[in-house]
N, C-alpha and C positions, 0 to 999 in steps of 0.2 A: 311313635315313640321317639324321643330325643335322647341321644347319647352324648354326654358331655365328657370329652376326652381331655385329661389334664395331667400334669406332672405330679406324682405322689408327694413331692416335697412342697407343693403349693396348695395342699388341701385346705389349709386354714384360710388362705386368700379366697379360694373358691367358695367355701362355706359363708364367708363374711360378705363378699361383694357380688357373687354371681347367683348363688342359689336363691336369695330373696327375690331376684328378678324372674326366676323360673317357677314361682309358687303356683301359677295357674297353668303350667305346662307339664305334661307327664314326661318325666325324665329319669335318666339313670346315670350315675357316675361310673366312669371307667378310667383306669390308670394307663398312662403311657409307660412302656410301649404296648401296642395292641397284641393280643394273642393271635397266633396264626389261624386259629379256628373262628375268630370273630367275623361276623358277617351282619349285614343289615337287610331287613326286609324292604319291600318296595314302599312302605308307608313311613319308614324311619329316616332320620337325618342325623348327621354328625356335627356337633358343636365343638370347636377346637379352641382350647385355651393353652397355647404352647408357644415356645420360642421359635425363631427362624430355623435353628438347627433341627429341632424336633419336627417342625412342619415339613422340612425337606424329606423326611422319612415317611411321614403320614400321607402327604398330598399325593405322591405317585400311586400309593395303594388305593386311595379313594378314587383317583382318576381311573385306574385300571378296572375297578369294580363298579364304577358309575354311582358312587355314593354321593348324595347331596351333602354339601358341607357349608358351614358358616364359620368365619374366623373371628374370634373375639380379640379386642385389643389387649396386647400383652407388653410388658416393659421391654421384652427382647424380641419382638417380631416386627420391628419398624420396617425392614426391607420388604416383608410380605405385605404389610398394610399399604406401603407406598406403591409397590409394584402392581398390586391388584386394584388399587384405588378404592379401598374400603375405609369405613369410618373408624375413628379412634375413640369414639364415645360408646361406652359399654351399654347404656340404656338404649341408644339409637340402634345398635346392632341387634339387640334382643327384639326390639320392636320390628325392625326390618325382617328378621328371620320369621317371626310369628305371623306377619302379614304377607309374606312372600307367597304368591300363588304360582308364578311361572319363573323358575330359577334361570339364571344366565349361564350359558355354556361358553367358557372362555378357554383360550389356548394355554398350553404349558410348555415353556422353553426348557430344553435340557442341554447341558454342557458336559460332555463326557459322562452322560447318564445321571448327572446331578441336576435337580430342579433349579431353575433360575427365576427368582421373583422380581428382581430389579434389573441388574446389568451384569455383563461379563466384561472385564477390563484386561486386555492382553497387552503386556509390555509396559512402556512408560508413556502414559497418556496425560500426564500433568493434571490440570484442574478440569479436564473435560469430562470427568465423572464426578458425581456428587456422593459424598459420604452419607452417614446416617443422619437424617434430619435435614432441615433447610438451613442454608448458610446465609448470614447477613452480608450486605454489600461490603462492609469493612473486613469481614473475615475472608471474603473472596479476593479483595485487594491484597491483603497480607499473604494469602496463598500464592498469588502471582509473584509477589516480591520474593518470597522464599524460593519459588521455583526458578526465577530468573538467576538467582545466585548460583544455582547448580546447572544452569543452561549450557555452560561451556563444555560440560562432560557428556552432553546428549549425543547419541549416534543412532543411526538406523539399524534395525534388525531385519534379517532376510525372512520373508514369508512366502509360502506357496499356498495359494487359495484355490480350492476346487469345490464344485457343487454337483451332486448327483454323478460322481465319478468323472466329471468333465473338468479338466484343468482350466481354470480361468486365467490366472496370471502368476508369474514369478515376479515379486516386487520387494520393496523394502519400506519400512515405516517405523515411526517411533512406537506405535501401538495401535490397537484395534478396540473399539467400543461396540458392544453388541447389546441391543435393547429390543424389547417387544413393542414399546410405544414411546411417544415423544417425551413423556414426563419422567422417564427413568434416568436421564442424565442431562447434564448441562448442554452437551453438544447436540443431543437430539431435540432438546427444547428450542435451540436456536435454528435448527435446520429443517425440522419436519413440519410441514404444513398440517398434516393430519395423519393419524395412525389408529390402529384398532388392536384389541387383544383377542379378536375372534376371526381374523382373516387368514389364519394358518401360515403366517410368515413372521420373520423378525427382521430387524434393521441392523446392518453392520457398517460402521464408519471407520475407514482406514485413515489414520492420521499420518500423513506423509509429507511434511514441509521439507523443502530443500534448503532452507536457511532460517535462522532465528528471527529475522526481521518480520517475515509473514506470520510466524507463529505468535510473536509478541503483539502484532496488530490484531490478530484474531482474538487473543486474550482480552485486549482492551475493548474491542467491539462487544465481546461477550458480557462485559460489565454494564454496558449501556442499557437502561431500561427500555424494553421493546415490547409492544403489544402483540406484534406479529413476528413469526420466524423470519430469518434472513431469506430473501427470495431466491438468491442464487448461491448454491453451495460453493465455497472457496475451491479453487482448482486443486489445492494440495490435499483435499479430503475426498477419498473414494467412498462411494455409497453402494452397498449391495442389499437388496431386499430379496430374501429367499426363504424356503422352508428347511433347507439343509445347507450346511457349509462345513468344509473341512479345512483346517489351518495347520500347516506343517512348518516346522523350523527346527533349529537347534533347541536345546533345553529352554522352554519358555516359562517365564513367571506370569501367572495370571490370577485374577481374583474373581470369585463368584459371590456377589452380594457382600463384598468386603472380606471374604474368607480367602486366604492365599493358597495357591496350588502351584504345582510344576508339572510340565508334560512336554513331550516332543510332538505330540499330535493332539489337536483339539477338535472334537466333533460336536457341532451345534445342530440341533434338530427341534422342530416344533411339532407337538402333538395337537392337532387342531381340535378345538372345543372339547378338551379333555376333562376340564374341571366343571362340575355342576355346582355353581355358586348360589346359595340360597340367601343372598343379601344383595344390597345395592352396590354396584361398582361405578365410580364416576366415569370410567372409560367405556362402559357397556353401551352408553347412549350415543357415542360419536361414531356412527356407522358400524353397526354390530358385525356385519360381514366384511366391511372394509373393502379396499381395493386389492384384489388378489393378484394383480399384475406384478410380475417380477421387475426389479430395477437393477441395472448394472451400469454404474457410472465410474469407470476406472481409467479414463483417458489421461488424467493428470498424474497418475502414479508413476514413479520412476521405473525404468526398464533398462536392460542392457548395460552399457558402460556407466551411465548415470547411477544406476542401482549399485554397481560395484564400488564406485567412488564414495557414495554415501554410507555404505557399510564399513568401509576401511577407516574413514576419518570421522572426527567429531563434526557435528552440524555447524557449518560456517555461519558467521553473523550476516554476511551479505550474500546476495544471489550469486550463483556461478552459472555461466552459460554452458550449455551442453556442447558436445563435440560437433554436432551438425551446425549449430549456430556459429561456433568458432570458424569452422571450415568455410562456410558461405561468406561470412563477413571478411575474413582474412583474404580471400581471393579478390574481393572487390577492392579492399584497402591497399593490397600490394600493387595492384594495377594502377590505382590512383596515385600512389607515391612515386611512380616512375615518370621521369621527364620524357616527353614525346613531342613529335611535330604537331599533332592536333592541339595539344595543350598550349604550346607556344603560339601557334596561329591564333587560337581563341583569346589568349591573353593580349596579343597585339591588337586584335580587332576590338575587344571590349575596352581597351585603353583608348584607342582612337575615338570610339563612339563616346566614351565618357568625357574625354578632353573637349571634343567639339560641343558636347552638351553643356559642359561647364562654361565655355565661352559664350554659347548661345543662351545661357541662363534657362535651360529647358529641363525641367524635372522628368518628364516622360522619357526623354532620350537617355538621361542618366540612369533611370530605372532599367531601361533596356540593356544598358551596359552591365549593370549589376547581375542581371539574369544570365547574360552570356559568359561572365567571368568564371573560369574553372578553378580558381585558386583555393576555394573552400575545401575541395577534395584532398589535395596533398596536406593541407593543414590538419584535417581530421585524421589522415593516415599517420602524420607525425605524432599526434596526440595518442593514438593507439600504440605506436612504437615506443613512446615514452612510458606508458603504464605497463606495457609488456616487457620493457627493456629489450626490444627487438632492434639490435644494432643496424641490421640491414635496412629495415623500414625507416629508422631514424635518419640514416645517411641519405637514403633516396628522397625521403620527404624534405629534408633540409635543402638538398641540392635543387629540387624542383621548386620549392618556395622561393629560394634565393634567386634562381634564374628568372622565375616569373616576375619577381619584384623588380629586379634590375632592368628587365626588358620593358616593363611598364613605365619605369622612371625615364628610361632613354627615349621612348617614343613620345611620351607626354612632353618632355623637354624639347624634343625636335619640333613638335607642333607649336609649342609656345614661341620658338625662335622664328618660325616661318610666318606666323600670324602677326600682323603689325598692330596688335592691340595689347595694351597693358592696363586692363580695367579689372578691378576687383568686383566681379559680378556677385549677386547675392549667393548663388550656388557655390562659388569659390570661397567667399567670406565665411559661409556657414561651416566650413571644414577647417577653419584656422584656430578655433578655440575649443578644443575638446574638454569635457568635464567628466565628473564621476558618473553622470547620466550615460555617457557613451560607454563607460566600463560596464554599467548595468546592462546595456544593450548587447555588448560583446559576451558577457557571462551567459545571458539567456540564449543567445544565438549559438554559443558553443554547446550548451546542453541540448538544444534543438537539433543541431547538426549531428551530434553523436547518436542521439536517440533515433533520428530519421535514418541514419546509416545502419543501425542495428536492427531496425524493423522494416523488412522489405515492403510490408503493406502500406507504409507511409513515406516511402522514399521519394514520392512525387512532391513532398513538401520542401525538398532541398532548394527549389527555386525561391520559395518564400524566405528560407534561411539566408540565401545569398542577398536578397533585397534588404532583409533586416540588418545584416551586419555591414553591408556596403564597404567592401574592401577596396575595390578598384577606384572609386571616386577620390578618396583621400590620397591614394597612390598617384593618381593623375594630377591632383593639385600639387603634391610634392614635386612631381616632374615639372609642372609649370613654374614652380618656385625656382627650380634649377635653371630652367630656360630664361627666366627673368633675372636670375642671379639675386634673388630676394630671400634673405635668410628667414624673415618673419613668416613668409608664406610657406617655405619649405619646412621649417621646424614645427609649425603648428600642424600641418597636414601629416608629416611623418610621425608625430606624436599620436595623432588619432589612429593612424595605421598600426603603430606598435601597440596601442591600447587594444584594438580589435584583435590583433594577432595573439597577444599574450592571454587575453581573456578567453578567447576561443580554445586555445591549446590547453590551458589549465582546466577549464570546466568541461570541455569535451573529454579530457582524460579522467576527471572525477566521475563523469557520467558513465564511461565505460567501466570504471572500477565498481560503481554501484550496481551496474547491470550484470556484473559477474564475469567480465572478460579478462580480468587480471587479479592476482592476489595482491593485497596491500603491501606486503614486504617487497615485492619486486617493483611496485610502482612508486615506492616512498621517495627515493632520491630524485627521480625525474620530476615528481610533483613539487618537491622542496625547491629545486632550482627554478621551476616555472613560477612558483609562488613568490620567490624573491624578485623575479623580473616584474611580476604584477605589482608588487609593493613599490618598486622603484618608479614604475610608470604612474602609479597612483599619486605620488607626491605632487608633480606638476598639475595633475588633474584636480587635486584637492584645492590647489591655489586658484585654478581657473574657476572651479565651482564656487569657491568663496567669493570670487569677483562677481560672478553671476548673481549670487545672493545679495551682494552689496548693491549691485546695479538695480535689482528688483526692489530693494528696500528704499533706495533714493527715489526711484521712479514713483513708487507708491506714495512716498511722503510729499512729492511735489505735484503730481498730476492732479489737475482740477483745483489746486489751491488758489485762493484769492489774496493778492498782496497789493495794497494801495489801489483798490478797485480794478485791478488787472488780474485776469484768470490765466493760469499757466496751462497750456495744452501741448500735446505731442512731445512729451518729455523724452529725450534720448540721452544716454550716458556713454561716454567713451573714456577709457582709462589710458593714462600716459604719465609723464612726470607730474602733471596735475590733472584732476578730474575735469573733463569737458562736459558741460551741460548744454545740450542743444534743445531749444524749446520755442514755442510760439506764444506771444503775449497778446491776449484778446481783451480789448477794452472799448469804451465809447469814443475814444479819440487816440490819435497817434501818441506813442510813448516817447518822450524826449530822453536824451542821454542821462540827465540827472536822475530821473525816475528809474531808468534801467540800472544805474549804479546802486540806487537805494534797494531795488528788488534783488540785485546780486547779493548785497549785504544780508538781506533777510533770508535768502536761500542758504548762505554760508552758516548763518546762525541755526537754521532749521536742521541742517545735516552735519553740523559741527566740523566742517573742514573747508579749506579754500577751494574755489572752483574757477574755471575759465568759462565765461558765459557766451554762448552763441544764440542770438536773438533774431526772430522774425516778428515784426509788429503787425497786428491785424486789428482793423476797426470793425466793431460790431454795431450795425444800424438797427 
């Protein structure tokens, strides 16, 4: 016998749409709610045409009595249909029911003794749950935009999680999503590789970002079309797979399949294979018994002082380093900011090596000096003092940097005085015309230096940072300029040093800010002053960069050009009161002065400005 349970108010719909499909099946209509005396014999089944709200009352009774059931699509049972993975086609469900020989036994999740068909959402979980029905890409984007507008008011709530009377963790989070299988919410779709509705467990995801930046990034990633779930769960999301879980907090707002509730304690429990489902579920084929192993991934959830800070304040936009990170890094930076005998000795030695290497025109020697130079450390300390507005660290860092700079200039000048050579080697000349490219090197080196200091695991990369930014060689060249009493050498090299110094300080400070080692309000003034210095340094760099671009343009226009059967080779440009073009003229015969004059005029026409021509004539046989 088939019993069709329906709402009395919907009898007309039942007679019109459902009964014609049951013409060949022995059936009886019964009205909701069920009588207490109602029972099914072993050969009978229950066909349900009810809303989600009514099904929450009927399904537990059917599960308790082991009644086989089939659920018909109803305008108001979308959560049940989606959660159980059953068809929304009336004819299809009737066919499945009549042809079903072996019903599926599936789990039933309860939240505070209320059946859950799709998901439980505790707290403020943004768009990580899905509403009734499937959302389009555009609606998800609009949902993100709406939520971003209220992001500034988000804050963590305290939660105590325990399972089987064992306390798991005291933590804080924006909210918690609880589902039975992957398709019940957006977050579970993105993070679960596989799941089952017959494994006797549920999945709880604790959403606990410590800043808005990581949350926004996860939202954006969640919109990308992906065939497979994200392989690695983000660190800010805790994951618990269990059969029981208790959540305690202050008065909590939560929803069960979209219906809002409030409580101070939430009990979640799965009754394994409680429902005998006499129809096809799309989830029953993906590993019916599933993986029964429990999961507990809560390492990234906030604890201790971090938890207290997140509960007290709104969620910050940028990351904030925890107390342990602060303590370890500050110890190192405070030591690095202090002037010491080893620091001064290493500055002198690195300057001497760099100066000899510059005179010897030896790149390997100069690189060795870069590695030895300790000046990058007080510069990074100064950057941290700037963003934290730590006056002591600022003063000590400034004194150490100044002392190291003056010491380096003095010893380089001394070496220049005692060596009877006044030759602009290639290595010296390379440091006399800094450009915006050098500022780019300083910027990236500053970021690398700050990041390497903040992460103990990559601190070994500091030698590479020292090589990249090359602070000591330009200082040594500036010292050589003093020894030679040559303003052009000194000014070019000291500008390069100032470029490196300003770029490192500003962008190391910004990196510390982004890594959460300082609030923006405290860092603002120091960053503004440093930014002004960077702008001032950038002006001459821009002029120099424009000169390089002009040189490249002229060289490109002339190199390989044929004028009066003569090919221009090895074109080099020097700037002064007039542009000097140095080149080699290659032809079948020696070039006489008249032809050289004619070639000069053609060159001036080609580049639209007067030049001084330096020529080497070469005969091609």
